[in-house]
C-alpha positions as CSV (number, residue, x, y, z in Angstrom):
1,M,119.5,65.0,82.3
2,N,116.9,62.4,83.3
3,E,114.3,64.3,85.3
4,E,112.2,61.2,86.0
5,E,115.2,59.5,87.6
6,R,116.0,62.6,89.6
7,F,112.4,62.7,90.9
8,L,112.5,59.0,91.8
9,T,115.8,59.6,93.7
10,R,114.4,62.5,95.7
11,V,111.3,60.5,96.7
12,A,113.3,57.4,97.6
13,W,115.9,59.4,99.6
14,A,113.2,61.2,101.6
15,Y,111.4,58.0,102.3
16,H,114.2,55.5,102.9
17,V,117.0,57.7,104.3
18,E,115.2,60.6,105.9
19,G,112.5,58.3,107.3
20,M,109.5,60.4,106.1
21,T,106.1,58.9,105.6
22,Q,104.7,58.8,102.1
23,G,102.3,61.6,103.1
24,E,105.2,63.7,104.3
25,V,107.2,63.1,101.1
26,A,104.2,64.1,99.0
27,E,103.8,67.4,101.0
28,K,107.5,68.1,100.7
29,L,107.7,67.6,96.9
30,G,104.2,69.0,96.2
31,V,102.8,65.9,94.6
32,T,100.1,63.4,95.6
33,R,100.6,60.4,97.9
34,L,99.6,58.2,94.9
35,R,102.5,59.5,92.9
36,V,104.9,59.0,95.8
37,N,103.7,55.4,96.2
38,R,104.1,54.7,92.5
39,A,107.6,56.3,92.5
40,L,108.8,54.1,95.3
41,A,107.5,51.1,93.5
42,E,109.2,52.2,90.3
43,A,112.5,52.9,92.1
44,R,112.5,49.3,93.4
45,R,111.4,47.8,90.1
46,T,114.2,49.5,88.1
47,G,116.9,48.7,90.7
48,L,117.4,52.4,91.7
49,V,116.8,51.4,95.3
50,R,118.7,48.4,96.6
51,V,120.9,48.4,99.6
52,S,122.3,51.8,98.5
53,F,121.3,54.3,95.8
54,N,122.4,53.2,92.3
55,T,122.3,56.6,90.6
56,A,124.5,59.6,90.1
57,Y,121.8,61.7,91.8
58,A,122.2,60.0,95.2
59,A,125.0,62.3,96.3
60,C,123.1,65.3,94.9
61,A,120.0,64.4,97.0
62,E,122.2,64.3,100.1
63,V,123.6,67.8,99.3
64,E,120.2,69.1,98.5
65,A,118.9,68.1,101.9
66,A,122.0,69.8,103.5
67,L,121.4,73.0,101.6
68,I,117.7,73.1,102.5
69,D,118.6,72.6,106.2
70,R,121.5,75.1,106.3
71,F,119.8,78.0,104.5
72,D,116.1,77.3,105.3
73,L,115.2,76.7,101.6
74,T,112.0,75.4,100.3
75,K,113.7,73.4,97.5
76,A,117.2,72.8,96.2
77,Y,118.1,71.4,92.8
78,V,121.7,70.1,92.6
79,V,122.9,68.4,89.4
80,P,126.1,66.4,89.0
81,S,129.1,68.6,88.2
82,A,130.5,68.7,84.7
83,S,133.9,67.1,84.1
84,D,134.9,70.4,82.4
85,P,134.3,73.4,84.8
86,G,133.7,75.5,81.6
87,D,130.5,73.6,81.2
88,T,129.1,74.5,84.6
89,Q,126.9,77.3,83.4
90,T,125.4,75.1,80.7
91,I,124.4,72.3,83.1
92,V,123.0,74.7,85.7
93,G,121.2,76.5,83.0
94,A,119.7,73.2,81.7
95,A,118.6,72.4,85.3
96,L,117.0,75.8,85.6
97,G,115.3,75.4,82.2
98,N,113.7,72.1,83.5
99,L,112.6,73.9,86.7
100,L,111.1,76.8,84.8
101,T,109.1,74.5,82.6
102,E,107.6,72.9,85.6
103,A,107.1,76.2,87.5
104,L,105.5,78.1,84.6
105,A,103.2,75.3,83.8
106,D,101.5,75.9,87.2
107,P,98.3,77.9,86.5
108,A,98.7,79.5,90.0
109,V,101.8,81.4,88.6
110,R,100.3,84.4,86.8
111,L,103.2,86.9,87.1
112,F,106.8,85.8,86.8
113,G,109.9,87.9,87.1
114,M,113.1,87.3,85.1
115,S,116.6,88.7,85.7
116,W,119.6,88.7,83.4
117,G,122.8,86.7,82.9
118,N,124.2,83.8,81.0
119,T,122.7,81.1,83.2
120,L,119.2,82.5,82.8
121,N,119.8,83.0,79.1
122,L,120.9,79.3,78.8
123,A,117.8,78.2,80.7
124,T,115.5,79.4,78.0
125,R,117.4,77.1,75.6
126,F,116.4,74.1,77.6
127,M,112.8,74.9,78.3
128,A,109.8,73.1,76.8
129,P,107.4,75.4,75.0
130,L,104.2,76.2,77.0
131,N,100.9,77.8,76.2
132,R,100.2,80.3,78.9
133,P,98.4,83.3,77.4
134,D,97.3,84.2,81.0
135,L,100.9,84.5,82.2
136,E,102.9,87.7,82.2
137,I,106.7,87.8,82.3
138,V,108.3,90.9,83.7
139,S,112.0,91.9,83.7
140,V,113.1,92.6,87.2
141,M,116.3,94.7,86.5
142,G,117.2,97.7,84.4
143,G,118.8,96.8,81.1
144,L,122.2,97.2,79.5
145,T,122.5,100.3,77.2
146,R,123.8,98.1,74.4
147,G,122.3,95.0,72.7
148,S,123.1,91.6,74.1
149,D,121.2,88.3,74.3
150,L,122.1,88.3,78.0
151,N,120.2,91.5,78.6
152,S,117.0,91.4,80.6
153,F,115.0,92.7,77.7
154,E,116.0,89.9,75.3
155,I,115.7,87.2,78.0
156,T,112.3,88.4,79.0
157,T,111.1,88.4,75.4
158,R,112.5,85.0,74.7
159,L,110.9,83.4,77.8
160,A,107.5,85.1,77.0
161,D,107.7,83.7,73.5
162,L,108.4,80.2,74.8
163,C,105.3,80.4,77.0
164,N,103.0,82.2,74.6
165,A,102.7,84.8,77.4
166,R,102.6,88.6,77.7
167,H,105.6,90.5,78.8
168,S,106.6,93.9,80.2
169,Y,110.0,95.6,80.6
170,F,111.7,97.5,83.4
171,T,112.8,100.3,81.0
172,A,115.5,102.0,83.0
173,P,119.2,101.8,83.3
174,L,120.5,99.7,86.2
175,Y,122.3,102.6,87.8
176,A,121.4,106.3,87.9
177,G,124.1,109.0,87.7
178,S,123.6,109.9,91.4
179,R,121.4,109.1,94.4
180,S,119.3,112.2,93.8
181,S,118.6,111.3,90.2
182,R,117.8,107.7,91.3
183,D,115.3,109.1,93.7
184,T,113.7,111.2,91.0
185,I,113.5,108.4,88.5
186,M,111.9,106.0,91.0
187,Q,109.2,108.5,91.9
188,L,107.9,108.6,88.4
189,D,104.5,106.9,88.0
190,V,105.7,104.5,85.3
191,F,108.5,103.2,87.6
192,V,106.3,103.1,90.7
193,E,103.9,100.9,88.8
194,I,106.5,98.5,87.4
195,L,108.3,98.1,90.7
196,E,105.1,97.3,92.5
197,K,104.4,94.7,89.8
198,I,107.8,93.1,90.4
199,R,107.2,93.0,94.2
200,S,103.8,91.3,93.6
201,A,105.2,88.5,91.3
202,D,104.3,84.9,92.1
203,A,107.9,83.9,91.5
204,L,111.0,85.2,89.9
205,A,114.4,83.9,88.8
206,I,117.7,85.6,89.5
207,A,121.4,85.0,89.2
208,A,124.4,86.3,91.2
209,G,127.6,87.8,89.9
210,D,131.1,87.9,91.4
211,I,133.6,90.8,91.4
212,S,135.5,90.0,88.2
213,D,135.2,90.5,84.4
214,R,133.4,87.2,84.2
215,S,130.4,89.0,85.7
216,L,128.1,90.6,83.1
217,L,127.4,93.5,85.5
218,M,131.1,94.2,86.3
219,R,132.0,93.9,82.7
220,D,129.2,95.8,81.0
221,A,127.0,97.7,83.5
222,L,129.2,99.1,86.3
223,P,129.3,102.9,86.3
224,A,132.4,104.3,84.8
225,D,133.4,106.1,88.0
226,V,133.3,102.9,90.0
227,T,136.0,100.2,89.9
228,Q,136.1,96.6,90.8
229,A,139.3,97.2,92.9
230,E,137.6,99.7,95.2
231,L,134.6,97.4,95.7
232,R,136.9,94.5,96.5
233,A,138.9,96.6,98.9
234,L,135.6,97.3,100.9
235,G,134.9,93.6,101.1
236,A,132.5,93.1,98.1
237,V,132.0,89.5,97.0
238,G,129.5,90.1,94.2
239,D,126.0,91.5,93.4
240,I,122.4,90.5,93.3
241,L,120.0,92.6,91.3
242,G,122.7,95.2,90.9
243,V,123.2,95.6,94.7
244,V,126.8,94.9,95.6
245,I,127.0,92.8,98.8
246,D,129.7,91.7,101.3
247,A,130.4,88.1,102.5
248,D,127.5,88.3,105.0
249,G,125.0,89.3,102.3
250,H,124.8,92.9,103.5
251,P,124.7,95.8,100.9
252,L,128.2,97.3,100.7
253,D,128.7,100.7,102.2
254,H,129.4,102.4,98.9
255,P,127.6,105.1,96.9
256,V,127.0,102.7,94.0
257,N,124.3,101.0,96.0
258,E,122.5,104.3,96.4
259,R,122.3,104.6,92.6
260,V,120.6,101.2,91.9
261,I,117.2,101.6,90.1
262,G,115.2,98.5,91.2
263,V,113.3,96.7,93.9
264,G,116.4,96.2,96.1
265,L,117.0,93.2,98.4
266,A,113.9,94.0,100.6
267,G,111.7,93.6,97.6
268,L,112.6,89.9,97.3
269,A,111.0,89.2,100.7
270,R,107.5,89.8,99.3
271,V,107.9,87.2,96.5
272,P,106.7,83.7,97.4
273,N,109.3,81.8,95.3
274,V,112.6,83.5,94.6
275,I,114.7,81.1,92.5
276,L,118.5,81.6,92.5
277,A,120.5,79.7,89.8
278,S,124.2,79.9,89.5
279,G,127.4,77.7,89.8
280,G,131.1,77.7,89.5
281,A,134.0,77.9,92.0
282,H,134.3,81.7,91.5
283,K,130.7,82.1,92.5
284,V,130.9,80.3,95.9
285,P,131.5,83.5,98.1
286,V,128.7,85.5,96.5
287,L,126.2,82.5,96.4
288,R,126.9,81.8,100.1
289,A,126.3,85.5,100.9
290,V,123.1,85.6,98.9
291,L,121.8,82.4,100.6
292,R,122.6,83.9,104.0
293,L,120.1,86.8,103.3
294,G,117.2,84.4,103.8
295,H,115.3,85.6,100.8
296,I,115.9,82.6,98.5
297,D,113.3,79.9,98.3
298,S,114.7,77.6,95.5
299,F,118.4,77.2,94.7
300,V,119.7,75.6,91.5
301,T,123.4,74.7,91.2
302,D,125.9,71.9,90.6
303,E,127.3,69.5,93.1
304,A,130.8,70.9,93.3
305,T,129.5,74.4,94.0
306,A,127.0,73.2,96.5
307,R,129.6,71.2,98.5
308,A,132.0,74.2,98.4
309,I,129.2,76.5,99.8
310,L,128.5,74.0,102.6
311,E,132.1,73.6,103.5
312,A,132.9,77.3,103.5
313,P,133.4,78.8,107.0
């Protein structure tokens, strides 16, 4: 993935197609006007900008703009789709890795939350090492009861190691045995403290799971007394942070949501930059539902998934 070409494309698209001034482009992308000016010159010099865009990222830039407009996002990062759908998680993970390298290099980010899942796991494989001893990485979900490199504990540790940063765990199961036991657990001082820390994060990265065995949560974390079939029958399309949601992004009216130990969907509203990363045709319903919530600031996906989300009714 050529990040420099991707940046040049975004600058050129905003300036030449969207009609923004160089100052407006700089503000949109969070860079200086001088960098925008040099990027436009480089785009012309290399032939990226002619009569039309001479790059695979041109179509992605168009879709990014549509996603930002439709779902009121701050940023969208759309990468060209893999020829083999089985590689979708890898390319989205790679894009997220590049984004995390950039985001975590920002000294203003002092507390970063990390969820679980294969896309987030893969992202750590594509990150450049950083030296941020002033940074703390915190897991934002309860963990699995068995070892897995997709677990929030392992991913949090790996990300912290890459950044030479401190880290802390949300040491609780994702689901309690009942609503009353959930309430008891969440009133404990140790969990009150960690939940408040998560809500005060400068940014956090999350994924979304569908209702199938391809989902880590459905496969390895769903309570034994809850079935995928009953969730689907009630209109579930997937989960975010363990909260099972319907096609409109609303928490499903099912007791399982009363047993989630975590910040809940409302907790996302307090975080300045919530990064959602996921892709694949089977994820389209849940991703569209999550985007409808209005809590997502940055979205990372592939072009085919992005177009399917935009085309869905």
